[in-house]
C-alpha positions in Angstrom: 2.5 -15.2 29.2 1.0 -15.5 26.1 1.4 -12.5 23.2 -1.5 -11.0 22.2 -1.5 -10.8 18.3 -1.4 -7.3 17.0 -4.4 -5.3 15.8 -4.6 -2.0 14.1 -2.0 0.1 15.7 -4.1 2.8 17.5 -5.4 6.2 16.2 -2.4 8.4 18.1 -1.3 11.4 16.3 1.8 10.4 13.8 4.4 12.2 16.0 2.8 10.2 18.9 3.1 6.6 17.4 6.4 7.6 14.3 3.1 6.2 12.2 3.5 6.3 8.3 0.7 8.6 6.8 -1.1 9.1 3.5 -2.4 12.1 2.0 -6.6 12.4 2.6 -7.3 13.1 -1.3 -9.0 11.6 -2.5 -9.8 8.4 -1.6 -10.2 9.2 2.2 -12.4 12.4 1.1 -14.6 9.9 -1.5 -14.9 7.3 1.4 -16.6 10.2 3.8 -18.5 11.7 1.0 -20.1 8.1 0.8 -21.0 7.8 5.0 -22.2 11.6 5.3 -25.0 10.5 2.1 -25.1 7.2 3.8 -26.6 9.3 7.0 -23.6 8.7 8.9 -23.0 11.8 10.7 -19.4 13.6 11.2 -19.4 12.5 15.2 -19.7 9.1 14.5 -17.4 8.8 11.8 -14.7 10.2 14.3 -15.7 7.9 17.1 -15.6 5.0 15.1 -12.1 6.3 12.7 -10.3 8.9 14.5 -11.0 10.7 11.2 -12.5 14.0 11.9 -14.8 14.8 7.9 -13.0 18.7 9.2 -9.6 18.0 8.7 -9.6 16.8 5.3 -10.8 20.6 4.1 -7.0 21.3 3.9 -5.4 19.8 0.7 -2.6 19.4 2.6 -4.3 17.0 5.0 -2.2 13.8 6.0 -3.5 10.8 8.0 -2.0 8.3 10.3 -2.3 5.0 8.3 -4.3 3.4 10.9 -7.1 5.3 10.8 -7.6 5.3 7.1 -7.7 1.4 7.1 -10.7 1.9 9.8 -11.9 4.5 7.7 -12.2 1.7 4.7 -13.3 -1.2 7.0 -15.9 1.0 8.6 -17.2 2.4 5.0 -17.6 -1.3 4.1 -19.4 -2.3 6.4 -22.1 1.1 6.7 -22.4 0.6 2.9 -23.0 -3.4 3.4 -20.2 -3.1 0.4 -17.3 -5.7 1.0 -15.8 -4.9 -2.8 -16.0 -1.5 -1.9 -12.0 -1.5 -2.6 -12.5 -2.2 -6.6 -14.8 0.5 -7.1 -14.5 3.2 -5.1 -13.0 5.1 -8.0 -16.5 5.3 -9.7 -17.2 7.7 -6.7 -14.5 10.4 -7.9 -15.8 13.1 -9.0 -14.9 14.7 -12.5 -11.0 16.4 -12.7 -10.6 15.5 -8.5 -7.7 13.3 -8.2 -4.5 13.3 -6.3 -1.5 16.4 -7.3 0.2 13.0 -8.0 -2.5 11.6 -10.5 -2.2 15.4 -12.4 1.6 15.1 -12.9 1.3 11.3 -14.4 -1.5 12.8 -16.5 0.7 15.3 -18.3 3.2 12.7 -19.6 3.3 11.5 -22.8 3.4 7.6 -22.4 1.7 5.1 -20.1 5.4 4.2 -19.7 6.3 7.6 -18.1 3.6 8.0 -16.4 4.2 5.1 -14.1 7.4 6.0 -13.4 6.6 9.6 -12.6 3.8 7.2 -9.8 6.5 5.3 -8.5 9.3 8.5 -8.3 6.5 10.6 -5.9 4.2 8.1 -5.1 5.4 9.1 -0.9 3.6 11.8 -1.6 0.4 9.9 -2.1 1.4 7.0 0.9 4.2 6.9 3.0 4.1 3.0 3.2 2.9 2.5 -0.8 4.5 2.2 -4.2 4.0 1.3 -7.6 6.4 0.0 -10.4 6.1 -2.0 -13.5 7.9 -5.1 -14.8 8.6 -6.3 -18.4 9.0 -9.6 -18.7 8.9 -12.6 -21.0 5.2 -13.0 -22.1 4.3 -9.1 -20.8 4.7 -6.7 -19.3 3.1 -5.8 -14.8 2.1 -3.3 -13.0 2.5 -3.6 -8.8 1.4 -2.3 -5.8 3.6 -3.0 -3.2 2.8 -1.9 0.5 5.4 -1.2 2.1 5.1 -1.3 5.6 3.9 -4.3 6.6 1.6 -3.2 9.4 -0.7 -1.6 6.8 -1.7 -4.5 4.9 -4.9 -4.4 3.4 -7.2 -5.7 0.9 -8.4 -2.4 0.5 -5.6 -0.9 -0.7 -4.8 -3.7 -3.3 -8.3 -3.6 -5.1 -8.2 0.1 -5.0 -4.6 0.8 -6.3 -5.4 -1.8 -9.1 -8.6 -1.0 -10.5 -7.3 2.5 -10.0 -3.8 1.7 -12.2 -6.5 0.6 -15.4 -9.0 3.4 -14.8 -6.5 6.1 -15.2 -4.5 3.9 -17.8 -8.3 4.2 -20.2 -8.9 7.5 -19.1 -5.6 8.8 -20.3 -4.8 7.4 -22.9 -8.4 6.9 -24.6 -7.9 3.1 -25.3 -9.2 0.6 -23.5 -6.5 -1.7 -21.7 -7.3 -5.1 -22.0 -5.7 -6.8 -18.8 -4.5 -10.4 -19.2 -4.6 -11.7 -15.4 -4.7 -10.1 -12.3 -2.8 -11.0 -9.2 -3.8 -10.8 -5.1 -2.0 -11.4 -2.2 -4.8 -12.0 0.0 -7.6 -14.8 0.3 -10.5 -14.8 -1.8 -12.9 -12.8 -0.2 -16.1 -14.5 -1.7 -17.2 -11.3 -4.1 -15.2 -13.2 -7.4 -18.0 -11.3 -9.5 -16.8 -7.8 -8.4 -13.3 -9.1 -9.5 -14.7 -10.3 -13.1 -16.7 -7.1 -13.3 -13.9 -5.2 -12.5 -11.0 -7.3 -14.4 -13.5 -8.7 -17.4 -11.5 -11.6 -19.2 -8.5 -11.2 -16.4 -7.6 -14.6 -15.1 -8.2 -13.7 -11.8 -5.6 -16.0 -9.0 -5.8 -15.0 -5.1 -2.5 -16.0 -2.3 -0.3 -15.2 -5.0 3.4 -13.3 -4.8 2.0 -9.7 -5.5 -1.0 -7.8 -5.6 -0.7 -6.7 -10.0 -2.1 -6.8 -13.1 -0.7 -7.9 -16.7 -1.3 -6.8 -20.0 0.4 -6.2 -23.4 3.9 -4.4 -22.4 3.3 -2.4 -26.1 0.8 -0.5 -23.8 3.8 1.1 -22.0 4.2 3.2 -25.4 0.5 4.7 -25.6 0.5 8.2 -25.9 -1.0 10.2 -23.4 -4.0 12.3 -24.5 -3.7 14.3 -21.5 0.6 15.2 -22.6 1.5 18.7 -21.7 5.1 19.2 -21.4 4.8 22.7 -20.1 2.2 21.5 -17.3 3.9 18.4 -16.4 7.6 20.7 -16.1 6.0 22.5 -13.3 4.6 19.9 -11.7 7.5 17.8 -11.4 9.3 20.6 -9.8 6.5 21.4 -7.0 6.7 17.6 -6.6 10.3 17.4 -5.4 9.7 20.2 -3.3 6.9 18.5 -1.8 8.8 14.7 -1.9 11.9 16.5 -0.1 10.0 18.2 2.7 8.2 15.0 3.6 11.4 12.9 3.7 12.7 15.2 6.0 9.7 14.6 8.7 10.0 11.0 8.0 11.0 9.5 11.1 14.0 6.7 10.3 12.6 4.4 11.9 10.0 4.5 8.8 12.6 4.6 6.6 14.6 1.6 7.6 11.1 -0.1 7.3 10.6 0.6 4.2 13.7 0.1 3.1 13.9 -3.6 5.1 10.3 -4.6 3.3 11.7 -3.4 -0.2 14.6 -5.9 0.6 12.3 -8.5 1.4 9.7 -7.6 -1.2 12.4 -8.3 -4.0 13.3 -11.5 -2.2 16.5 -10.4 -0.9 18.7 -10.6 1.9 18.5 -8.2 4.6 21.5 -6.6 5.9 22.6 -3.3 7.9 24.8 -2.7 5.1 22.1 -2.9 2.6 19.9 -0.8 4.2 22.2 1.7 5.1 23.4 2.2 1.2 19.5 2.8 0.3 19.0 5.4 3.0 22.3 7.1 2.0 24.3 6.0 5.4 27.3 4.0 6.2 26.6 1.0 8.7 28.0 3.1 11.6 26.3 6.0 11.1 22.9 4.7 10.8 23.8 2.5 13.9 24.4 5.4 15.8 21.4 7.3 14.7 18.9 5.1 15.8 20.3 4.0 18.8 19.5 8.3 19.1 16.2 7.1 18.4 16.2 4.2 20.8 16.3 1.6 18.2 18.4 -1.1 17.2 18.0 -2.7 13.4 17.8 -6.0 14.5 14.9 -5.6 16.3 13.6 -3.4 13.8 13.9 -6.6 11.1 12.5 -9.1 13.4 9.1 -6.4 13.9 9.0 -5.9 10.4 8.8 -9.4 10.3 6.8 -9.6 13.1 4.1 -7.7 11.5 4.3 -8.7 8.4 3.6 -12.8 9.4 0.3 -11.7 11.1 -1.0 -10.0 8.0 0.0 -12.5 5.2 -1.7 -15.4 7.7 -4.8 -13.5 8.0 -4.5 -13.0 4.4 -5.0 -17.4 3.9 -1.4 -17.4 2.7 0.5 -20.8 3.0 2.4 -20.7 5.6 6.1 -21.6 3.8 5.2 -19.1 1.6 4.7 -16.5 3.9 8.1 -18.1 5.1 9.8 -17.5 2.4 8.2 -13.5 1.7 10.2 -13.4 5.1 14.1 -14.5 4.0 13.6 -17.5 6.5 15.4 -19.7 4.8 13.8 -22.8 5.8 9.2 -23.2 6.8 11.1 -24.5 10.4 12.7 -21.5 11.2 9.8 -19.3 10.8 7.7 -21.6 12.5 10.4 -20.9 15.5 10.4 -17.4 15.5 6.2 -17.1 15.4 5.8 -19.0 18.1 8.7 -16.5 20.2 6.7 -13.9 19.2 3.2 -15.3 20.2 3.4 -18.1 22.0 1.5 -20.4 19.2 2.3 -22.2 16.3 1.6 -20.1 12.8 -1.3 -23.1 12.0 -2.7 -21.9 15.4 -3.1 -19.1 14.4 -4.8 -19.6 10.4 -6.9 -21.9 12.8 -8.6 -18.9 14.9 -8.6 -16.3 12.3 -10.6 -19.1 9.9 -12.6 -20.0 13.0 -14.4 -16.1 12.9 
């Protein structure tokens, strides 16, 4: 029997699915506020997305990523605004930012703020990460979804526009973005991208989601810097990070480690993942066995879900194969047929016909 291609995971509780979570503050709250202003009732939001607006009143509220994904998609349809990911930050109330953003704005420079964001990204979302790299001709801010089951165009757009907005707000200096790269295919609203990133070269079906800028920007001082508040916010962030890490199932940590290695174009092995999780290979294998999981099966699962996400975004088959660590496109073709009973080309043709 031919396997079904996966849709979004069911909207169950994180404990039931071991699904990674993300904070409801501030993006989910803003999406719900927009829906309510548009006349959509609490009940309809809950039925369509699994997100109950009353749940978001708790500052510590976290939601399964599948619900957040459905909330983005539902809001975009209801508002008839496919480019909502590029614009959501404009609807944030003044001074209403996530705890990690408040920590970042107290840093002395843009570089240290990005480093803090990277260090505490887990508090925002268990599956998402940000970082920067300095290249020969500039610097690049990179957004990465560390769990390919939840790769989303909306989130890539939101994180990159949010980064430019934060940079301008906290330094008081408009940051000139040289180029922007997105892994998804062109969704058909280039004007919105040009408005979000004026003057930047914009490309799709790229190797990452990132923005390039002058490396001197990394040294820009923050007008919001405050070493006193930063000390106490960082202390609290460490406590929250440790508490959240203790609640995260081992499977999720292994999936993130595998995805991280794949995103770095490195070989994936039990030994490397064990080192990343500060375990011996024997310990990790034993702990996974106790949870009913197998390392090779988890690697297969990551690749299987990532393949569908990348192909749906219109990424070329050869690039998908390389991103997933297959030595040859033919090896990826064989694996995809084993997973879904059809070739990746047939899958892309079916998606494009919709």
